N, CA, C, O and CB atoms as a CASP TS submission, in Angstrom:
PFRMAT TS
TARGET T0000
AUTHOR 0000-0000-0000
METHOD Language model
MODEL 1
PARENT N/A
ATOM      1  N   UNK     1     114.777 154.864  46.667  1.00  0.00           N
ATOM      2  CA  UNK     1     114.947 153.978  47.740  1.00  0.00           C
ATOM      3  C   UNK     1     114.153 153.128  48.271  1.00  0.00           C
ATOM      4  O   UNK     1     113.845 153.246  49.457  1.00  0.00           O
ATOM      5  CB  UNK     1     115.216 154.483  48.557  1.00  0.00           C
ATOM      6  N   UNK     2     113.619 152.001  47.412  1.00  0.00           N
ATOM      7  CA  UNK     2     112.416 151.186  47.944  1.00  0.00           C
ATOM      8  C   UNK     2     112.902 150.416  49.080  1.00  0.00           C
ATOM      9  O   UNK     2     114.099 150.191  49.255  1.00  0.00           O
ATOM     10  CB  UNK     2     111.772 150.192  46.863  1.00  0.00           C
ATOM     11  N   UNK     3     111.866 149.966  49.944  1.00  0.00           N
ATOM     12  CA  UNK     3     112.216 149.325  51.111  1.00  0.00           C
ATOM     13  C   UNK     3     112.826 149.965  52.338  1.00  0.00           C
ATOM     14  O   UNK     3     112.977 149.294  53.359  1.00  0.00           O
ATOM     15  CB  UNK     3     112.978 148.451  50.753  1.00  0.00           C
ATOM     16  N   UNK     4     113.142 151.095  52.284  1.00  0.00           N
ATOM     17  CA  UNK     4     113.923 151.670  53.427  1.00  0.00           C
ATOM     18  C   UNK     4     113.123 151.814  54.368  1.00  0.00           C
ATOM     19  O   UNK     4     113.670 151.837  55.471  1.00  0.00           O
ATOM     20  CB  UNK     4     114.580 152.879  53.233  1.00  0.00           C
ATOM     21  N   UNK     5     111.804 151.945  54.363  1.00  0.00           N
ATOM     22  CA  UNK     5     110.729 151.966  55.284  1.00  0.00           C
ATOM     23  C   UNK     5     111.009 150.825  56.590  1.00  0.00           C
ATOM     24  O   UNK     5     110.940 151.004  57.806  1.00  0.00           O
ATOM     25  CB  UNK     5     109.337 151.627  54.390  1.00  0.00           C
ATOM     26  N   UNK     6     111.290 149.810  55.934  1.00  0.00           N
ATOM     27  CA  UNK     6     111.665 148.702  56.712  1.00  0.00           C
ATOM     28  C   UNK     6     112.834 148.479  57.547  1.00  0.00           C
ATOM     29  O   UNK     6     112.957 147.533  58.325  1.00  0.00           O
ATOM     30  CB  UNK     6     111.685 147.846  55.997  1.00  0.00           C
ATOM     31  N   UNK     7     113.783 149.507  57.322  1.00  0.00           N
ATOM     32  CA  UNK     7     115.035 149.499  58.140  1.00  0.00           C
ATOM     33  C   UNK     7     114.750 150.420  59.057  1.00  0.00           C
ATOM     34  O   UNK     7     115.539 150.359  60.000  1.00  0.00           O
ATOM     35  CB  UNK     7     116.342 149.803  57.438  1.00  0.00           C
ATOM     36  N   UNK     8     113.735 151.457  59.190  1.00  0.00           N
ATOM     37  CA  UNK     8     113.550 152.007  60.319  1.00  0.00           C
ATOM     38  C   UNK     8     112.209 151.764  61.128  1.00  0.00           C
ATOM     39  O   UNK     8     111.823 152.505  62.032  1.00  0.00           O
ATOM     40  CB  UNK     8     113.752 153.246  60.067  1.00  0.00           C
ATOM     41  N   UNK     9     111.564 150.652  60.697  1.00  0.00           N
ATOM     42  CA  UNK     9     110.406 150.151  61.385  1.00  0.00           C
ATOM     43  C   UNK     9     110.902 149.534  63.005  1.00  0.00           C
ATOM     44  O   UNK     9     111.972 148.952  63.185  1.00  0.00           O
ATOM     45  CB  UNK     9     109.704 148.908  60.338  1.00  0.00           C
ATOM     46  N   UNK    10     110.151 149.733  63.804  1.00  0.00           N
ATOM     47  CA  UNK    10     110.432 149.419  65.100  1.00  0.00           C
ATOM     48  C   UNK    10     109.953 147.799  65.490  1.00  0.00           C
ATOM     49  O   UNK    10     108.771 147.461  65.425  1.00  0.00           O
ATOM     50  CB  UNK    10     109.698 150.541  65.978  1.00  0.00           C
ATOM     51  N   UNK    11     111.184 146.747  65.951  1.00  0.00           N
ATOM     52  CA  UNK    11     110.789 145.582  66.141  1.00  0.00           C
ATOM     53  C   UNK    11     110.952 145.203  67.568  1.00  0.00           C
ATOM     54  O   UNK    11     112.003 145.489  68.143  1.00  0.00           O
ATOM     55  CB  UNK    11     111.402 144.779  65.278  1.00  0.00           C
ATOM     56  N   UNK    12     110.021 144.597  68.166  1.00  0.00           N
ATOM     57  CA  UNK    12     110.100 144.207  69.473  1.00  0.00           C
ATOM     58  C   UNK    12     110.485 142.560  69.781  1.00  0.00           C
ATOM     59  O   UNK    12     109.940 141.568  69.296  1.00  0.00           O
ATOM     60  CB  UNK    12     108.752 144.598  70.038  1.00  0.00           C
ATOM     61  N   UNK    13     111.324 142.609  70.504  1.00  0.00           N
ATOM     62  CA  UNK    13     111.917 141.349  70.813  1.00  0.00           C
ATOM     63  C   UNK    13     111.794 140.978  72.584  1.00  0.00           C
ATOM     64  O   UNK    13     111.501 141.758  73.490  1.00  0.00           O
ATOM     65  CB  UNK    13     113.555 141.468  70.248  1.00  0.00           C
ATOM     66  N   UNK    14     112.105 139.626  72.660  1.00  0.00           N
ATOM     67  CA  UNK    14     112.205 139.282  74.129  1.00  0.00           C
ATOM     68  C   UNK    14     113.717 138.595  74.147  1.00  0.00           C
ATOM     69  O   UNK    14     114.203 137.979  73.198  1.00  0.00           O
ATOM     70  CB  UNK    14     110.859 138.165  74.690  1.00  0.00           C
ATOM     71  N   UNK    15     114.244 138.789  75.201  1.00  0.00           N
ATOM     72  CA  UNK    15     115.570 138.138  75.610  1.00  0.00           C
ATOM     73  C   UNK    15     115.030 136.604  76.117  1.00  0.00           C
ATOM     74  O   UNK    15     114.445 136.341  77.167  1.00  0.00           O
ATOM     75  CB  UNK    15     116.441 139.118  76.959  1.00  0.00           C
ATOM     76  N   UNK    16     115.409 135.713  75.057  1.00  0.00           N
ATOM     77  CA  UNK    16     115.227 134.378  75.288  1.00  0.00           C
ATOM     78  C   UNK    16     116.381 133.855  76.330  1.00  0.00           C
ATOM     79  O   UNK    16     116.059 133.411  77.432  1.00  0.00           O
ATOM     80  CB  UNK    16     115.239 133.636  73.903  1.00  0.00           C
ATOM     81  N   UNK    17     117.265 133.909  76.056  1.00  0.00           N
ATOM     82  CA  UNK    17     118.795 133.415  76.506  1.00  0.00           C
ATOM     83  C   UNK    17     119.808 134.031  76.341  1.00  0.00           C
ATOM     84  O   UNK    17     120.041 134.611  75.281  1.00  0.00           O
ATOM     85  CB  UNK    17     119.231 132.389  76.011  1.00  0.00           C
ATOM     86  N   UNK    18     120.723 134.030  77.489  1.00  0.00           N
ATOM     87  CA  UNK    18     121.989 135.009  77.472  1.00  0.00           C
ATOM     88  C   UNK    18     123.164 134.023  77.641  1.00  0.00           C
ATOM     89  O   UNK    18     123.333 133.471  78.728  1.00  0.00           O
ATOM     90  CB  UNK    18     121.986 136.235  78.768  1.00  0.00           C
ATOM     91  N   UNK    19     124.024 133.776  76.534  1.00  0.00           N
ATOM     92  CA  UNK    19     125.049 132.892  76.830  1.00  0.00           C
ATOM     93  C   UNK    19     126.377 133.639  76.601  1.00  0.00           C
ATOM     94  O   UNK    19     126.716 134.060  75.495  1.00  0.00           O
ATOM     95  CB  UNK    19     124.924 131.619  75.992  1.00  0.00           C
ATOM     96  N   UNK    20     127.099 133.772  77.718  1.00  0.00           N
ATOM     97  CA  UNK    20     128.476 134.727  77.454  1.00  0.00           C
ATOM     98  C   UNK    20     128.231 136.228  76.922  1.00  0.00           C
ATOM     99  O   UNK    20     127.508 137.068  77.458  1.00  0.00           O
ATOM    100  CB  UNK    20     129.454 133.995  76.251  1.00  0.00           C
ATOM    101  N   UNK    21     128.916 136.361  75.872  1.00  0.00           N
ATOM    102  CA  UNK    21     129.038 137.610  75.345  1.00  0.00           C
ATOM    103  C   UNK    21     127.808 137.830  74.238  1.00  0.00           C
ATOM    104  O   UNK    21     127.927 138.704  73.379  1.00  0.00           O
ATOM    105  CB  UNK    21     130.512 137.744  74.733  1.00  0.00           C
ATOM    106  N   UNK    22     126.724 137.061  74.300  1.00  0.00           N
ATOM    107  CA  UNK    22     125.478 137.007  73.296  1.00  0.00           C
ATOM    108  C   UNK    22     124.327 136.779  73.987  1.00  0.00           C
ATOM    109  O   UNK    22     124.279 136.063  74.988  1.00  0.00           O
ATOM    110  CB  UNK    22     125.548 135.925  72.222  1.00  0.00           C
ATOM    111  N   UNK    23     123.423 137.331  73.522  1.00  0.00           N
ATOM    112  CA  UNK    23     121.853 137.176  73.890  1.00  0.00           C
ATOM    113  C   UNK    23     121.175 136.741  72.535  1.00  0.00           C
ATOM    114  O   UNK    23     121.556 137.041  71.404  1.00  0.00           O
ATOM    115  CB  UNK    23     121.113 138.709  74.493  1.00  0.00           C
ATOM    116  N   UNK    24     120.114 135.988  72.879  1.00  0.00           N
ATOM    117  CA  UNK    24     119.366 135.409  71.915  1.00  0.00           C
ATOM    118  C   UNK    24     118.230 135.911  72.055  1.00  0.00           C
ATOM    119  O   UNK    24     117.763 135.848  73.192  1.00  0.00           O
ATOM    120  CB  UNK    24     119.320 134.109  71.894  1.00  0.00           C
ATOM    121  N   UNK    25     117.391 136.579  70.965  1.00  0.00           N
ATOM    122  CA  UNK    25     116.303 137.443  71.061  1.00  0.00           C
ATOM    123  C   UNK    25     115.086 136.859  70.145  1.00  0.00           C
ATOM    124  O   UNK    25     115.266 136.543  68.969  1.00  0.00           O
ATOM    125  CB  UNK    25     116.772 138.899  70.629  1.00  0.00           C
ATOM    126  N   UNK    26     114.008 136.767  70.713  1.00  0.00           N
ATOM    127  CA  UNK    26     112.764 136.073  70.037  1.00  0.00           C
ATOM    128  C   UNK    26     112.134 137.416  69.464  1.00  0.00           C
ATOM    129  O   UNK    26     112.079 138.403  70.197  1.00  0.00           O
ATOM    130  CB  UNK    26     111.637 135.120  71.190  1.00  0.00           C
ATOM    131  N   UNK    27     111.663 137.462  68.174  1.00  0.00           N
ATOM    132  CA  UNK    27     110.977 138.538  67.435  1.00  0.00           C
ATOM    133  C   UNK    27     109.313 138.325  68.197  1.00  0.00           C
ATOM    134  O   UNK    27     108.841 137.188  68.181  1.00  0.00           O
ATOM    135  CB  UNK    27     111.101 138.243  65.474  1.00  0.00           C
ATOM    136  N   UNK    28     108.771 139.093  68.625  1.00  0.00           N
ATOM    137  CA  UNK    28     107.709 139.017  69.453  1.00  0.00           C
ATOM    138  C   UNK    28     106.680 138.819  68.490  1.00  0.00           C
ATOM    139  O   UNK    28     105.809 137.973  68.687  1.00  0.00           O
ATOM    140  CB  UNK    28     107.524 140.173  70.366  1.00  0.00           C
ATOM    141  N   UNK    29     106.711 139.737  67.156  1.00  0.00           N
ATOM    142  CA  UNK    29     105.853 139.556  66.290  1.00  0.00           C
ATOM    143  C   UNK    29     105.839 138.185  65.500  1.00  0.00           C
ATOM    144  O   UNK    29     104.806 137.809  64.948  1.00  0.00           O
ATOM    145  CB  UNK    29     105.981 140.582  65.541  1.00  0.00           C
ATOM    146  N   UNK    30     106.954 137.480  65.460  1.00  0.00           N
ATOM    147  CA  UNK    30     107.285 136.390  64.806  1.00  0.00           C
ATOM    148  C   UNK    30     107.854 135.279  65.652  1.00  0.00           C
ATOM    149  O   UNK    30     109.013 134.926  65.435  1.00  0.00           O
ATOM    150  CB  UNK    30     108.127 136.751  63.831  1.00  0.00           C
ATOM    151  N   UNK    31     107.083 134.645  66.676  1.00  0.00           N
ATOM    152  CA  UNK    31     107.628 133.864  67.545  1.00  0.00           C
ATOM    153  C   UNK    31     108.108 132.531  67.338  1.00  0.00           C
ATOM    154  O   UNK    31     108.673 131.807  68.157  1.00  0.00           O
ATOM    155  CB  UNK    31     106.910 133.833  68.356  1.00  0.00           C
ATOM    156  N   UNK    32     107.719 132.216  65.749  1.00  0.00           N
ATOM    157  CA  UNK    32     108.288 130.705  65.334  1.00  0.00           C
ATOM    158  C   UNK    32     109.527 131.029  64.615  1.00  0.00           C
ATOM    159  O   UNK    32     110.277 130.065  64.456  1.00  0.00           O
ATOM    160  CB  UNK    32     107.230 129.732  64.288  1.00  0.00           C
ATOM    161  N   UNK    33     109.970 132.294  64.084  1.00  0.00           N
ATOM    162  CA  UNK    33     111.201 132.643  63.676  1.00  0.00           C
ATOM    163  C   UNK    33     112.481 132.220  64.336  1.00  0.00           C
ATOM    164  O   UNK    33     112.375 132.260  65.562  1.00  0.00           O
ATOM    165  CB  UNK    33     111.174 133.847  63.651  1.00  0.00           C
ATOM    166  N   UNK    34     113.742 131.799  63.877  1.00  0.00           N
ATOM    167  CA  UNK    34     114.618 131.375  64.371  1.00  0.00           C
ATOM    168  C   UNK    34     115.153 132.649  65.522  1.00  0.00           C
ATOM    169  O   UNK    34     115.045 133.844  65.247  1.00  0.00           O
ATOM    170  CB  UNK    34     115.479 130.879  63.245  1.00  0.00           C
ATOM    171  N   UNK    35     115.645 132.216  66.630  1.00  0.00           N
ATOM    172  CA  UNK    35     116.373 133.239  67.571  1.00  0.00           C
ATOM    173  C   UNK    35     117.152 134.130  66.907  1.00  0.00           C
ATOM    174  O   UNK    35     117.768 133.601  65.982  1.00  0.00           O
ATOM    175  CB  UNK    35     117.251 132.629  68.552  1.00  0.00           C
ATOM    176  N   UNK    36     117.427 135.770  67.101  1.00  0.00           N
ATOM    177  CA  UNK    36     118.353 136.469  66.588  1.00  0.00           C
ATOM    178  C   UNK    36     119.291 136.542  67.372  1.00  0.00           C
ATOM    179  O   UNK    36     118.949 137.025  68.451  1.00  0.00           O
ATOM    180  CB  UNK    36     118.032 137.530  66.215  1.00  0.00           C
ATOM    181  N   UNK    37     120.664 136.184  67.277  1.00  0.00           N
ATOM    182  CA  UNK    37     121.897 136.141  68.160  1.00  0.00           C
ATOM    183  C   UNK    37     122.864 137.631  67.909  1.00  0.00           C
ATOM    184  O   UNK    37     123.455 137.961  66.881  1.00  0.00           O
ATOM    185  CB  UNK    37     122.834 134.633  67.703  1.00  0.00           C
ATOM    186  N   UNK    38     122.794 138.258  69.034  1.00  0.00           N
ATOM    187  CA  UNK    38     123.187 139.648  69.209  1.00  0.00           C
ATOM    188  C   UNK    38     124.391 139.663  70.186  1.00  0.00           C
ATOM    189  O   UNK    38     124.449 138.974  71.205  1.00  0.00           O
ATOM    190  CB  UNK    38     121.968 140.530  69.753  1.00  0.00           C
ATOM    191  N   UNK    39     125.262 140.450  69.799  1.00  0.00           N
ATOM    192  CA  UNK    39     126.714 140.603  71.010  1.00  0.00           C
ATOM    193  C   UNK    39     125.907 141.455  72.091  1.00  0.00           C
ATOM    194  O   UNK    39     125.049 142.248  71.701  1.00  0.00           O
ATOM    195  CB  UNK    39     128.480 141.715  70.320  1.00  0.00           C
ATOM    196  N   UNK    40     126.111 141.333  73.110  1.00  0.00           N
ATOM    197  CA  UNK    40     125.740 141.871  74.495  1.00  0.00           C
ATOM    198  C   UNK    40     126.287 143.376  74.492  1.00  0.00           C
ATOM    199  O   UNK    40     125.729 144.321  75.050  1.00  0.00           O
ATOM    200  CB  UNK    40     126.449 140.922  75.781  1.00  0.00           C
ATOM    201  N   UNK    41     127.415 143.424  73.802  1.00  0.00           N
ATOM    202  CA  UNK    41     127.925 144.839  73.688  1.00  0.00           C
ATOM    203  C   UNK    41     126.933 146.079  72.855  1.00  0.00           C
ATOM    204  O   UNK    41     127.040 147.305  72.873  1.00  0.00           O
ATOM    205  CB  UNK    41     129.355 144.659  72.888  1.00  0.00           C
ATOM    206  N   UNK    42     125.968 145.196  72.155  1.00  0.00           N
ATOM    207  CA  UNK    42     125.298 146.282  71.235  1.00  0.00           C
ATOM    208  C   UNK    42     123.912 146.141  72.113  1.00  0.00           C
ATOM    209  O   UNK    42     122.902 146.533  71.529  1.00  0.00           O
ATOM    210  CB  UNK    42     125.188 145.890  69.307  1.00  0.00           C
ATOM    211  N   UNK    43     123.754 145.656  73.375  1.00  0.00           N
ATOM    212  CA  UNK    43     122.385 145.812  74.094  1.00  0.00           C
ATOM    213  C   UNK    43     122.526 146.527  75.366  1.00  0.00           C
ATOM    214  O   UNK    43     123.645 146.736  75.834  1.00  0.00           O
ATOM    215  CB  UNK    43     121.716 144.440  74.398  1.00  0.00           C
ATOM    216  N   UNK    44     121.480 146.904  75.937  1.00  0.00           N
ATOM    217  CA  UNK    44     121.579 147.784  77.367  1.00  0.00           C
ATOM    218  C   UNK    44     122.295 146.784  78.332  1.00  0.00           C
ATOM    219  O   UNK    44     122.360 145.568  78.153  1.00  0.00           O
ATOM    220  CB  UNK    44     119.920 148.283  78.083  1.00  0.00           C
ATOM    221  N   UNK    45     122.746 147.381  79.231  1.00  0.00           N
ATOM    222  CA  UNK    45     123.640 146.242  80.137  1.00  0.00           C
ATOM    223  C   UNK    45     122.721 145.685  81.137  1.00  0.00           C
ATOM    224  O   UNK    45     122.975 144.628  81.713  1.00  0.00           O
ATOM    225  CB  UNK    45     125.015 146.903  81.010  1.00  0.00           C
ATOM    226  N   UNK    46     121.608 146.404  81.367  1.00  0.00           N
ATOM    227  CA  UNK    46     120.779 145.926  82.492  1.00  0.00           C
ATOM    228  C   UNK    46     119.699 144.885  82.126  1.00  0.00           C
ATOM    229  O   UNK    46     118.846 144.443  82.896  1.00  0.00           O
ATOM    230  CB  UNK    46     120.108 147.101  83.127  1.00  0.00           C
ATOM    231  N   UNK    47     119.884 144.549  80.754  1.00  0.00           N
ATOM    232  CA  UNK    47     118.942 143.249  80.280  1.00  0.00           C
ATOM    233  C   UNK    47     119.255 141.918  81.075  1.00  0.00           C
ATOM    234  O   UNK    47     120.279 141.750  81.737  1.00  0.00           O
ATOM    235  CB  UNK    47     119.208 142.879  78.613  1.00  0.00           C
ATOM    236  N   UNK    48     118.355 141.100  80.940  1.00  0.00           N
ATOM    237  CA  UNK    48     118.580 139.884  81.570  1.00  0.00           C
ATOM    238  C   UNK    48     117.370 138.998  80.896  1.00  0.00           C
ATOM    239  O   UNK    48     116.421 139.512  80.304  1.00  0.00           O
ATOM    240  CB  UNK    48     118.558 140.029  83.266  1.00  0.00           C
ATOM    241  N   UNK    49     117.528 137.785  81.053  1.00  0.00           N
ATOM    242  CA  UNK    49     116.334 136.958  80.339  1.00  0.00           C
ATOM    243  C   UNK    49     115.187 137.164  80.872  1.00  0.00           C
ATOM    244  O   UNK    49     114.945 137.308  82.071  1.00  0.00           O
ATOM    245  CB  UNK    49     116.448 135.527  80.342  1.00  0.00           C
ATOM    246  N   UNK    50     114.321 137.186  79.820  1.00  0.00           N
ATOM    247  CA  UNK    50     112.804 137.887  79.929  1.00  0.00           C
ATOM    248  C   UNK    50     112.666 139.247  79.584  1.00  0.00           C
ATOM    249  O   UNK    50     111.577 139.771  79.351  1.00  0.00           O
ATOM    250  CB  UNK    50     112.243 137.863  81.323  1.00  0.00           C
ATOM    251  N   UNK    51     113.798 139.852  79.546  1.00  0.00           N
ATOM    252  CA  UNK    51     113.690 141.474  79.243  1.00  0.00           C
ATOM    253  C   UNK    51     112.897 141.620  77.923  1.00  0.00           C
ATOM    254  O   UNK    51     112.808 140.660  77.158  1.00  0.00           O
ATOM    255  CB  UNK    51     115.280 142.259  79.044  1.00  0.00           C
ATOM    256  N   UNK    52     112.350 142.747  77.663  1.00  0.00           N
ATOM    257  CA  UNK    52     111.635 143.139  76.614  1.00  0.00           C
ATOM    258  C   UNK    52     112.802 144.358  75.870  1.00  0.00           C
ATOM    259  O   UNK    52     113.499 145.208  76.424  1.00  0.00           O
ATOM    260  CB  UNK    52     110.023 143.727  77.194  1.00  0.00           C
ATOM    261  N   UNK    53     112.685 144.094  74.778  1.00  0.00           N
ATOM    262  CA  UNK    53     113.724 145.343  73.900  1.00  0.00           C
ATOM    263  C   UNK    53     113.019 145.647  72.785  1.00  0.00           C
ATOM    264  O   UNK    53     112.234 144.830  72.303  1.00  0.00           O
ATOM    265  CB  UNK    53     115.352 144.851  73.306  1.00  0.00           C
ATOM    266  N   UNK    54     113.217 146.842  72.258  1.00  0.00           N
ATOM    267  CA  UNK    54     112.721 147.396  70.768  1.00  0.00           C
ATOM    268  C   UNK    54     113.954 147.721  70.253  1.00  0.00           C
ATOM    269  O   UNK    54     114.896 148.238  70.853  1.00  0.00           O
ATOM    270  CB  UNK    54     111.656 148.755  70.692  1.00  0.00           C
ATOM    271  N   UNK    55     113.869 147.311  68.849  1.00  0.00           N
ATOM    272  CA  UNK    55     115.017 147.580  67.818  1.00  0.00           C
ATOM    273  C   UNK    55     114.504 148.854  66.864  1.00  0.00           C
ATOM    274  O   UNK    55     113.637 148.659  66.013  1.00  0.00           O
ATOM    275  CB  UNK    55     115.331 146.098  66.814  1.00  0.00           C
ATOM    276  N   UNK    56     115.074 150.113  67.058  1.00  0.00           N
ATOM    277  CA  UNK    56     114.678 151.084  66.161  1.00  0.00           C
ATOM    278  C   UNK    56     115.778 152.105  65.902  1.00  0.00           C
ATOM    279  O   UNK    56     116.419 152.553  66.853  1.00  0.00           O
ATOM    280  CB  UNK    56     113.471 151.718  66.649  1.00  0.00           C
ATOM    281  N   UNK    57     116.026 152.500  64.623  1.00  0.00           N
ATOM    282  CA  UNK    57     116.884 153.572  64.484  1.00  0.00           C
ATOM    283  C   UNK    57     118.281 152.959  64.678  1.00  0.00           C
ATOM    284  O   UNK    57     119.174 153.601  65.231  1.00  0.00           O
ATOM    285  CB  UNK    57     116.545 154.722  65.479  1.00  0.00           C
ATOM    286  N   UNK    58     118.451 151.771  64.238  1.00  0.00           N
ATOM    287  CA  UNK    58     119.745 150.894  64.517  1.00  0.00           C
ATOM    288  C   UNK    58     120.148 150.851  65.944  1.00  0.00           C
ATOM    289  O   UNK    58     121.298 151.139  66.276  1.00  0.00           O
ATOM    290  CB  UNK    58     120.985 151.429  63.731  1.00  0.00           C
ATOM    291  N   UNK    59     119.318 150.530  66.724  1.00  0.00           N
ATOM    292  CA  UNK    59     119.729 150.676  68.091  1.00  0.00           C
ATOM    293  C   UNK    59     118.704 149.741  69.079  1.00  0.00           C
ATOM    294  O   UNK    59     117.506 149.815  68.805  1.00  0.00           O
ATOM    295  CB  UNK    59     119.688 152.317  68.470  1.00  0.00           C
ATOM    296  N   UNK    60     119.047 148.999  70.038  1.00  0.00           N
ATOM    297  CA  UNK    60     118.324 148.397  70.696  1.00  0.00           C
ATOM    298  C   UNK    60     118.146 149.253  72.319  1.00  0.00           C
ATOM    299  O   UNK    60     119.091 149.621  73.017  1.00  0.00           O
ATOM    300  CB  UNK    60     118.907 146.976  70.616  1.00  0.00           C
ATOM    301  N   UNK    61     116.774 149.410  72.617  1.00  0.00           N
ATOM    302  CA  UNK    61     116.157 149.878  73.759  1.00  0.00           C
ATOM    303  C   UNK    61     115.539 149.055  74.409  1.00  0.00           C
ATOM    304  O   UNK    61     114.957 148.100  73.894  1.00  0.00           O
ATOM    305  CB  UNK    61     115.415 150.766  73.592  1.00  0.00           C
ATOM    306  N   UNK    62     115.575 149.335  75.830  1.00  0.00           N
ATOM    307  CA  UNK    62     115.087 148.498  77.015  1.00  0.00           C
ATOM    308  C   UNK    62     113.700 148.952  77.027  1.00  0.00           C
ATOM    309  O   UNK    62     113.487 150.160  77.132  1.00  0.00           O
ATOM    310  CB  UNK    62     115.880 148.732  78.488  1.00  0.00           C
ATOM    311  N   UNK    63     112.643 148.054  76.923  1.00  0.00           N
ATOM    312  CA  UNK    63     111.278 148.532  77.124  1.00  0.00           C
ATOM    313  C   UNK    63     110.909 147.800  78.573  1.00  0.00           C
ATOM    314  O   UNK    63     110.845 146.609  78.878  1.00  0.00           O
ATOM    315  CB  UNK    63     110.212 148.091  75.769  1.00  0.00           C
ATOM    316  N   UNK    64     110.680 149.093  79.382  1.00  0.00           N
ATOM    317  CA  UNK    64     110.552 148.726  80.826  1.00  0.00           C
ATOM    318  C   UNK    64     108.966 148.315  80.903  1.00  0.00           C
ATOM    319  O   UNK    64     108.475 147.946  81.970  1.00  0.00           O
ATOM    320  CB  UNK    64     111.009 150.068  81.913  1.00  0.00           C
TER
END
């Protein structure tokens, strides 16, 4: 199962913008990439613009 390591790699994001039911995340390791649009239902409730998140093991975790 080649490439499986990338699926479980930790990716760190910053919440750039919240627009209704969606948040737009910037990949901290690749700030020039297009923002990732994620449904807020998949994110921790307490996030706001500027919050730091980590994506690992198929879930978003608030980095305090």
